[in-house]
LOPA-831905 format. One record per residue (C-alpha): x, y, z. Coordinates in steps of 0.1 Angstrom, whole numbers, always signed. Example, Ala and Ser with C-alpha at 12.3 -4.5 7.8 and 13.67 -1.06 7.14 Angstrom:
u  v  w
+123  -45  +78
+137  -11  +71
// end
This chain:
u  v  w
+544  +680  -1184
+536  +656  -1156
+565  +666  -1135
+550  +701  -1132
+520  +687  -1113
+541  +673  -1085
+545  +709  -1074
+516  +729  -1060
+488  +734  -1086
+473  +768  -1092
+437  +762  -1102
+411  +789  -1112
+374  +783  -1107
+353  +802  -1132
+316  +802  -1139
+284  +822  -1143
+266  +837  -1113
+242  +813  -1097
+259  +783  -1113
+269  +769  -1078
+305  +782  -1080
+307  +794  -1044
+291  +761  -1032
+317  +741  -1051
+345  +763  -1038
+333  +758  -1002
+329  +721  -1007
+364  +716  -1022
+382  +738  -997
+361  +734  -966
+376  +757  -940
+411  +759  -956
+403  +792  -973
+410  +829  -968
+394  +861  -981
+411  +892  -994
+407  +917  -1022
+419  +916  -1057
+449  +940  -1062
+438  +976  -1067
+401  +970  -1063
+376  +962  -1036
+361  +931  -1052
+364  +901  -1028
+391  +875  -1036
+388  +840  -1022
+415  +814  -1022
+416  +779  -1006
+435  +747  -1004
+417  +718  -1021
+413  +689  -996
+434  +659  -1004
+457  +674  -1030
+485  +700  -1032
+465  +726  -1051
+454  +762  -1044
+419  +770  -1058
+412  +806  -1067
+375  +816  -1068
+372  +840  -1097
+342  +865  -1097
+310  +852  -1112
+310  +863  -1149
+290  +857  -1181
+319  +862  -1205
+355  +872  -1208
+347  +905  -1225
+355  +934  -1202
+319  +947  -1198
+322  +948  -1160
+349  +950  -1133
+344  +913  -1124
+349  +902  -1160
+380  +923  -1163
+394  +908  -1131
+387  +872  -1141
+402  +877  -1176
+433  +895  -1163
+440  +868  -1138
+437  +840  -1164
+457  +858  -1191
+484  +872  -1168
+487  +847  -1140
+482  +816  -1163
+468  +791  -1138
+477  +754  -1143
+441  +743  -1147
+407  +761  -1150
+376  +745  -1136
+348  +758  -1157
+316  +752  -1136
+285  +749  -1158
+249  +748  -1147
+237  +717  -1165
+201  +729  -1162
+210  +760  -1183
+236  +743  -1206
+235  +765  -1237
+240  +798  -1219
+266  +785  -1195
+287  +769  -1223
+292  +804  -1238
+318  +812  -1211
+333  +777  -1214
+340  +781  -1251
+358  +814  -1244
+379  +798  -1217
+389  +769  -1239
+403  +795  -1264
+428  +806  -1238
+449  +774  -1243
+449  +764  -1206
+439  +729  -1195
+402  +729  -1187
+380  +706  -1166
+343  +712  -1171
+323  +706  -1138
+288  +699  -1150
+269  +710  -1119
+233  +706  -1108
+230  +672  -1125
+205  +662  -1098
+182  +690  -1112
+187  +677  -1148
+178  +641  -1137
+148  +653  -1117
+135  +671  -1149
+139  +639  -1168
+165  +654  -1192
+195  +635  -1205
+230  +647  -1212
+254  +624  -1230
+286  +631  -1210
+309  +611  -1233
+298  +628  -1265
+299  +662  -1248
+335  +655  -1238
+344  +647  -1274
+326  +678  -1287
+342  +702  -1262
+376  +684  -1265
+382  +686  -1228
+373  +666  -1196
+337  +668  -1184
+327  +657  -1149
+290  +656  -1138
+286  +668  -1102
+261  +682  -1077
+279  +707  -1055
+250  +709  -1031
+249  +671  -1023
+287  +667  -1028
+282  +641  -1055
+309  +637  -1081
+335  +658  -1063
+359  +628  -1057
+359  +622  -1095
+364  +659  -1101
+395  +660  -1079
+408  +629  -1095
+404  +643  -1130
+423  +675  -1119
+453  +654  -1108
+453  +634  -1140
+469  +664  -1158
+443  +673  -1184
+457  +683  -1218
+455  +715  -1236
+420  +718  -1252
+412  +726  -1288
+390  +756  -1295
+356  +750  -1313
+356  +762  -1349
+335  +791  -1361
+319  +793  -1395
+342  +793  -1425
+342  +830  -1432
+349  +839  -1396
+377  +813  -1395
+392  +829  -1426
+391  +864  -1410
+406  +851  -1378
+434  +833  -1397
+441  +865  -1416
+443  +885  -1384
+467  +860  -1368
+491  +861  -1398
+491  +899  -1395
+500  +900  -1357
+522  +869  -1355
+554  +878  -1338
+544  +914  -1331
+550  +926  -1295
+533  +927  -1271
+510  +901  -1286
+534  +872  -1285
+525  +865  -1248
+488  +858  -1257
+473  +825  -1270
+470  +830  -1308
+434  +818  -1310
+421  +840  -1282
+441  +870  -1294
+426  +867  -1329
+391  +866  -1316
+396  +896  -1293
+411  +916  -1321
+382  +907  -1344
+358  +918  -1317
+378  +951  -1314
+382  +944  -1277
+392  +978  -1262
+419  +965  -1238
+436  +945  -1266
+429  +967  -1296
+445  +998  -1281
+479  +980  -1282
+478  +974  -1319
+506  +994  -1337
+491  +1019  -1362
+510  +1004  -1391
+491  +971  -1389
+458  +983  -1376
+446  +992  -1411
+453  +956  -1423
+433  +942  -1394
+405  +966  -1400
+402  +954  -1436
+398  +918  -1425
+372  +928  -1399
+352  +950  -1423
+351  +924  -1449
+333  +901  -1425
+310  +928  -1412
+299  +936  -1448
+292  +899  -1455
+272  +894  -1423
+257  +929  -1422
+265  +932  -1385
+293  +945  -1362
+322  +922  -1355
+314  +916  -1318
+278  +906  -1326
+290  +883  -1353
+312  +864  -1329
+284  +863  -1302
+258  +850  -1327
+282  +824  -1343
+293  +812  -1308
+257  +805  -1298
+251  +788  -1331
+282  +768  -1325
+269  +757  -1291
+235  +749  -1304
+250  +726  -1331
+273  +710  -1305
+244  +702  -1281
+222  +687  -1309
+218  +651  -1299
+238  +655  -1267
+212  +673  -1246
+178  +656  -1247
+151  +675  -1229
+120  +659  -1215
+86  +670  -1227
+83  +707  -1218
+61  +713  -1188
+57  +742  -1164
+83  +738  -1136
+75  +743  -1100
+96  +775  -1100
+76  +789  -1129
+43  +781  -1112
+55  +799  -1080
+68  +829  -1100
+33  +834  -1115
+23  +845  -1081
+55  +859  -1065
+65  +881  -1095
+29  +890  -1105
+27  +927  -1114
-1  +933  -1089
+8  +909  -1061
+46  +910  -1061
+50  +941  -1039
+23  +933  -1014
+37  +898  -1010
+72  +912  -1005
+58  +934  -977
+39  +905  -961
+70  +883  -962
+92  +910  -946
+65  +917  -921
+65  +880  -912
+103  +879  -909
+102  +910  -886
+73  +897  -866
+89  +864  -858
+124  +879  -853
+116  +911  -833
+82  +905  -818
+80  +868  -809
+118  +862  -804
+121  +895  -786
+93  +887  -762
+109  +853  -754
+146  +863  -752
+149  +899  -743
+140  +895  -706
+163  +866  -702
+192  +884  -719
+186  +915  -697
+188  +893  -666
+222  +880  -678
+235  +915  -684
+222  +928  -651
+238  +898  -633
+271  +905  -650
+269  +942  -642
+260  +936  -605
+286  +908  -602
+313  +930  -616
+304  +958  -593
+304  +936  -562
+337  +920  -572
+354  +953  -579
+342  +969  -547
+354  +938  -527
+388  +942  -543
+390  +978  -532
+388  +992  -568
+382  +1030  -570
+347  +1042  -577
+356  +1055  -612
+369  +1020  -622
+337  +1004  -609
+317  +1029  -629
+338  +1023  -660
+335  +985  -660
+299  +982  -647
+281  +1013  -659
+302  +1020  -690
+316  +989  -707
+292  +962  -695
+261  +983  -698
+272  +997  -732
+281  +964  -748
+253  +945  -730
+227  +969  -744
+237  +957  -779
+242  +920  -771
+206  +919  -757
+194  +918  -793
+217  +890  -805
+190  +863  -802
+166  +884  -823
+193  +890  -849
+201  +853  -851
+165  +846  -859
+164  +875  -884
+196  +864  -901
+182  +829  -903
+150  +840  -921
+170  +863  -945
+194  +835  -953
+164  +812  -961
+150  +839  -984
+184  +844  -1001
+193  +807  -1005
+158  +797  -1017
+161  +821  -1047
+135  +846  -1035
+158  +875  -1032
+167  +873  -1069
+130  +877  -1076
+130  +908  -1053
+157  +923  -1075
+136  +915  -1106
+105  +931  -1090
+125  +962  -1080
+140  +966  -1114
+106  +969  -1129
+97  +996  -1104
+131  +1014  -1106
+130  +1018  -1143
+97  +1037  -1141
+115  +1064  -1121
+147  +1066  -1142
+169  +1043  -1120
+190  +1014  -1132
+178  +980  -1122
+214  +971  -1115
+213  +995  -1086
+192  +972  -1065
+218  +944  -1064
+242  +965  -1042
+212  +975  -1021
+203  +939  -1017
+238  +931  -1005
+236  +961  -983
+209  +945  -962
+236  +926  -945
+262  +953  -944
+264  +986  -962
+302  +984  -969
+301  +954  -993
+269  +968  -1008
+287  +1000  -1017
+316  +980  -1030
+293  +960  -1052
+283  +991  -1071
+315  +988  -1092
+297  +964  -1115
+276  +993  -1128
+291  +1006  -1160
+275  +1040  -1160
+294  +1064  -1138
+264  +1085  -1129
+243  +1054  -1120
+272  +1041  -1100
+276  +1073  -1080
+239  +1074  -1074
+239  +1038  -1062
+268  +1045  -1038
+248  +1074  -1023
+215  +1056  -1020
+226  +1021  -1009
+229  +1032  -972
+191  +1040  -972
+184  +1002  -971
+184  +989  -934
+216  +971  -927
+224  +947  -898
+239  +975  -877
+207  +995  -877
+185  +965  -866
+193  +968  -828
+181  +1004  -829
+149  +994  -847
+145  +964  -824
+148  +986  -793
+120  +1009  -804
+97  +983  -819
+101  +962  -787
+92  +988  -761
+71  +1014  -780
+56  +996  -810
+51  +961  -795
+15  +962  -807
+23  +976  -841
+41  +948  -859
+42  +968  -892
+67  +994  -879
+98  +972  -882
+93  +962  -919
+81  +997  -927
+118  +1007  -925
+124  +987  -957
+96  +1004  -975
+107  +1038  -963
+142  +1031  -975
+130  +1019  -1009
+107  +1050  -1012
+136  +1073  -1004
+158  +1056  -1030
+130  +1062  -1056
+124  +1098  -1046
+161  +1106  -1045
+165  +1089  -1079
+138  +1112  -1093
+155  +1143  -1079
+191  +1134  -1087
+183  +1121  -1122
+171  +1156  -1132
+205  +1171  -1123
+234  +1173  -1147
+259  +1151  -1128
+234  +1122  -1127
+217  +1126  -1160
+220  +1099  -1187
+205  +1067  -1200
+201  +1037  -1177
+224  +1008  -1181
+206  +976  -1193
+199  +951  -1165
+201  +913  -1172
+200  +888  -1145
+192  +851  -1141
+164  +839  -1119
+176  +806  -1104
+151  +779  -1097
+136  +778  -1062
+156  +755  -1040
+153  +742  -1005
+182  +758  -986
+209  +735  -971
+209  +735  -934
+247  +736  -933
+248  +766  -957
+222  +785  -938
+238  +778  -905
+272  +790  -918
+257  +822  -932
+239  +829  -898
+271  +821  -879
+293  +844  -901
+269  +873  -897
+263  +868  -860
+301  +863  -853
+308  +896  -872
+281  +914  -851
+295  +900  -818
+331  +908  -827
+321  +944  -836
+303  +946  -802
+334  +933  -785
+358  +957  -802
+342  +989  -817
+313  +991  -792
+336  +981  -763
+361  +1009  -771
+334  +1034  -779
+315  +1027  -747
+346  +1034  -727
+352  +1067  -746
+316  +1078  -741
+318  +1069  -704
+350  +1090  -701
+335  +1121  -716
+303  +1118  -696
+322  +1111  -663
+348  +1139  -664
+347  +1177  -667
+368  +1198  -689
+393  +1201  -660
+395  +1163  -659
+377  +1161  -626
+358  +1129  -620
+321  +1138  -615
+304  +1106  -607
+269  +1097  -617
+253  +1128  -601
+276  +1152  -619
+270  +1141  -654
+253  +1174  -662
+287  +1192  -658
+306  +1167  -680
+324  +1174  -713
+299  +1153  -732
+270  +1173  -717
+286  +1205  -729
+289  +1191  -764
+254  +1177  -762
+238  +1210  -751
+256  +1227  -780
+239  +1204  -806
+207  +1196  -788
+187  +1226  -803
+194  +1213  -837
+175  +1181  -829
+148  +1196  -808
+124  +1201  -839
+128  +1163  -845
+114  +1154  -812
+146  +1143  -794
+161  +1176  -782
+176  +1164  -749
+214  +1164  -751
+218  +1126  -744
+195  +1118  -773
+213  +1143  -796
+247  +1127  -787
+232  +1092  -793
+219  +1102  -828
+254  +1116  -837
+272  +1086  -824
+257  +1065  -852
+283  +1080  -875
+309  +1058  -857
+287  +1027  -858
+250  +1024  -859
+249  +999  -830
+265  +1027  -809
+232  +1045  -806
+218  +1018  -783
+251  +1017  -763
+252  +1055  -758
+216  +1055  -746
+225  +1027  -721
+256  +1046  -708
+241  +1081  -707
+206  +1072  -696
+208  +1040  -675
+176  +1050  -657
+157  +1049  -689
+148  +1069  -720
+115  +1085  -728
+99  +1087  -763
+65  +1092  -777
+55  +1069  -806
+59  +1099  -829
+93  +1110  -817
+105  +1073  -816
+95  +1068  -853
+112  +1101  -862
+144  +1088  -845
+141  +1056  -864
+138  +1075  -897
+168  +1096  -889
+189  +1065  -880
+178  +1049  -913
+186  +1077  -936
+215  +1096  -920
+251  +1092  -932
+263  +1056  -925
+291  +1045  -902
+327  +1055  -907
+336  +1022  -925
+308  +1028  -950
+319  +1064  -955
+354  +1051  -962
+340  +1027  -988
+321  +1056  -1003
+353  +1076  -1006
+371  +1047  -1024
+342  +1041  -1048
+336  +1078  -1055
+373  +1085  -1059
+367  +1120  -1047
+365  +1138  -1013
+341  +1163  -1029
+317  +1136  -1040
+320  +1118  -1006
+312  +1150  -987
+282  +1156  -1010
+269  +1121  -1003
+272  +1125  -966
+255  +1159  -966
+227  +1147  -989
+220  +1116  -967
+221  +1135  -934
+201  +1164  -949
+174  +1141  -962
+173  +1123  -928
+168  +1155  -910
+141  +1167  -933
+122  +1134  -931
+125  +1131  -893
+113  +1167  -890
+83  +1160  -913
+74  +1129  -893
+77  +1146  -859
+59  +1178  -868
+30  +1161  -888
+28  +1133  -863
+26  +1157  -833
-4  +1174  -849
-22  +1142  -857
-14  +1125  -823
-11  +1154  -800
-23  +1133  -770
+4  +1106  -774
+20  +1097  -741
+57  +1092  -735
+69  +1057  -729
+100  +1048  -708
+125  +1021  -716
+150  +1009  -689
+182  +993  -701
+197  +961  -688
+223  +967  -661
+204  +995  -645
+194  +974  -615
+190  +992  -582
+220  +992  -558
+220  +960  -538
+195  +943  -561
+204  +906  -564
+198  +890  -598
+193  +853  -599
+199  +833  -631
+182  +802  -618
+157  +789  -644
+170  +813  -671
+170  +791  -703
+193  +816  -721
+221  +806  -697
+218  +769  -707
+215  +778  -744
+247  +799  -743
+265  +772  -723
+255  +746  -748
+266  +768  -777
+301  +772  -761
+304  +734  -755
+293  +728  -791
+318  +753  -804
+346  +735  -785
+335  +700  -798
+334  +713  -834
+369  +728  -830
+382  +694  -818
+365  +675  -846
+377  +700  -872
+413  +690  -864
+405  +655  -877
+398  +670  -912
+372  +644  -924
+367  +638  -961
+343  +663  -976
+338  +647  -1009
+307  +628  -1016
+298  +600  -1040
+288  +604  -1076
+262  +598  -1103
+256  +563  -1117
+251  +569  -1154
+241  +537  -1174
+264  +531  -1203
+235  +530  -1228
+230  +567  -1220
+266  +574  -1225
+273  +560  -1259
+285  +582  -1286
+270  +586  -1320
+287  +554  -1331
+275  +534  -1301
+309  +531  -1283
+316  +542  -1247
+344  +566  -1239
+376  +548  -1229
+365  +513  -1240
+355  +493  -1270
+329  +467  -1276
+312  +467  -1242
+279  +471  -1259
+267  +494  -1231
+268  +467  -1205
+291  +485  -1182
+283  +514  -1159
+307  +542  -1155
+308  +559  -1121
+312  +597  -1118
// end
């Protein structure tokens, strides 16, 4: 068998959600990883090369069991059963040992070499708990390595154990009657196709559970024999076969951990103390709003006040410089207008908000990594259920705060088809990163003294989800019982600077790339249609009223007039959000460089329309894939846009009555400097920050080529805490506990 391991190893990484699986994957593979999709589905697939050894690590979706209750569990099981990796790393949260070992005992039954990575040992030690690693190893009959993926401790030992060719593990025994039933089932199906490709133990258990994917392949002539064996056990235990296995497996784990896992005197943890306040029935929602208000206030108000002026100076300088340079080169007027007034102004209008988005992404990453966002899902589940919605729906919506596309894709974990369709339709109501520049633009120049406006978009989005749920749930296509929602609340943790920085960098990079590609191209297209007539005559800035875009804009402008933004450039900007939400800002900058005029009421109506209207083309494409139907996709787009129109109409009409004397406010975009206006960057700190960022990026790129070791140290576990039941240490004899084994 050893000769096999001189070739490239194929290793699967499996574990529960929130067990540190992604952290371990990133630590073992560093930057040598790539992301794709699992075949035939839109669930993300991550693979990477383990540093220091010739092995490919496949990060399986986070799952609680190998029963096909969800898409993730089906993907993980199919990969292990069909692809047969050389080794499986089963990552286990040592602070929740009993629940995490449930999946491990299932993995062991697959007959593939297993290495158990006992993660979060630092948390266990901090609690004062003790886990006898050597005895646990003997009980599980496979290699166990204590690690801390966050602090990189024990990873060198883990990699070493992987290369030592772990043997095939032996499954843990069930109770006598269950073993008798499993043995009888195996004798019945032994040698029967197509079951000869499966591990006998795992196959027997799955057939006993009446696993749908396996049981459907049982030939009719032997199904009756298997049913007799199963029903005999069900009558004895007075329970269904699946519950019998689940209960006995947990009893099995409880017996196994007896004497191995010694817990310190129970006391209220810091997380539990915090949760008494943060998840309180009365305080939870107000605290959520206060936190989001604080995030928006620091990101949009404070960061905006500091950085917006500097960023606008940079964009104006680039626009003026490009115009001067092109004129000096003798470029035609239309080319100068395209580069300076079209592309630079359009892209620059979006890039102005990058510093604010960086701050916003930073705070959102802190909330996510600290464990607070999991509490938000728990809080919303309690609220959603009162209105007939599934608590599982909020997880895709939570993911959608970064980008709507993966949020829509995440809805595939919902078993109920009606709940899944509803979630796909309602997820775009939650503000995503692409909508933030639009909100930042309005909150910055109209609502600068009303810091509640920005975070109110989250509350409006959630309110629309609840109201829509109430309406749709009473229709036949969306009727039905809610799927049960179970999730783990991880302990509060201090986020790692490196993890937070990587998260912020990934989101910011994605935003800038989008601005440099989609917004770049769209700005050029918008400029073309606003600069040329239907006879393709160049009109210049003064003839924009005769352009093709103006003709289209005037056609649709009356539709938006009741909403408070009936001028044709505003109507075009609102429609352009169908391509990409950031495009709204760019279109304003290209069509109205001299400035846009809004009252507070019409501005808030525009924000509501942007929030609720059909999402970008990419998100609509994801909706089409998840719905599996053009009809359902069209219904979703029409419902979203119709609701957006109605709510914007309501806000504008009611607001106009209440605030009839509200004055219009003008906002002038960067790059709209007067002709001949010289812009100096002397003393602009953003120039130095951007230059430092470029230099830092180059330095990191050079250092990255050196590929330093990413694996940290380990845990020193005294031998007296590692002795088995008979006092001996694993791998030695008669040391009396004097030695110390390093993990």
